[in-house]
N, C-alpha and C positions, 0 to 999 in steps of 0.2 A: 447434309442429307437428303434423300431423296425422297420426294412425296408419299412413296409404295414404304420406305420404311418407315413413317409417323405409328402403324399400327403398333410398333412394338413398344410407342411410348405409353402404352395404356398398361402395359410389363411390369412399368416403371413405378407408377402412380401410391402403389401398395406398398413399396420397396426402393425409398430416394439410396437406397446405401448401394444399387445396382449401379451408379451416377455419380457417385461421390470421386470416382477417378478423373473427373473434369468439371466437378460441379457442377453439373444439370447443365452446363451448354452444349448446343448443336449450333449448326448452321444450314439453311437450305443450300443448298446445288447451284439454285439459280441469283441464290446474294454472292455468291461465291464468284461466281461467274461474272456479275457486277461488280464487284472488288475489282476484280481481275482488269478488267476492261478499261477503269479510272484508273489505277496503278501504273498502266502500261502509257497513259498518258499525262500522267501527274509528274511537270517538266521539273524536273529537282537533280541536283548532282549532289551523286556520293549514295548514301543508302538511308535505308528510313524504314522502323518497322509498324507493325501496324495489328493489331488483333482485329479478327474477322468474325466475330461471330452473331449470332443471331441477339436481338436485342431483348429478348424475352428466354427463359431458362424452357426445358421441358417437360419440367411438372407443373401439375396444379398447384400445388402447396407453396403456398408465397417463400419468397426466398429468405424476407427474415426470418420466418420460421422456422425452414430449414438448416438455415447458418446457428441459430441458439438451438437448434436440436445436434447438430453432426457437427461442430465447431464454436461448442461453451466455450471454453479458453482463449478465442484468436480473435484478439482486436478487432474491432468492426469500425470503419471509422465513419461508416455513413449509415445512412436507414434509408433499403432498399423495400423499394415501392411495390406492392403488386411480386408478379413472378419476372420482375426485372431481371435482367443477368449479371450474375457474379465479373466477369470478365466482359471488358468495356468496347466498344467498339468507340468510344467517346470519339477518339485522333482521327482514326479513320474517316469518321464523320463530318471534323472539324475542317481535316485540313485535302482529304482527298473527294468530299460529298460524300461518300458513302452512306446511303442509308436502308438498314434489312424492309424490304419488302413481301418478306412469307414467312409464317410465320403457320407450324404444326397445328396450333388448333385454328386455322382459319381454312384445314385439309383441301387445300390446292396448290 
């Protein structure tokens, strides 16, 4: 997402169901660019897959609370802290050195 699109995030705060389709995940366009650059430099044979979301959701409501409300019958194998993203970029961080740097709440 571009920073200009962050104004939309306010519309979702009162109705998290608008973002159920992607479990409240987003990624900043500059973090996407960073991930592409480091993936190109990644020296490996074959292929690999990585999720490249932000490390936080597009919601102010804590992730654990959202999961309990909207996915009450789904097994949760970990407790989420704050508005931690459900889709993890941990593998991209560990293997590629990816680090999300731009968050919607920073407004930049």
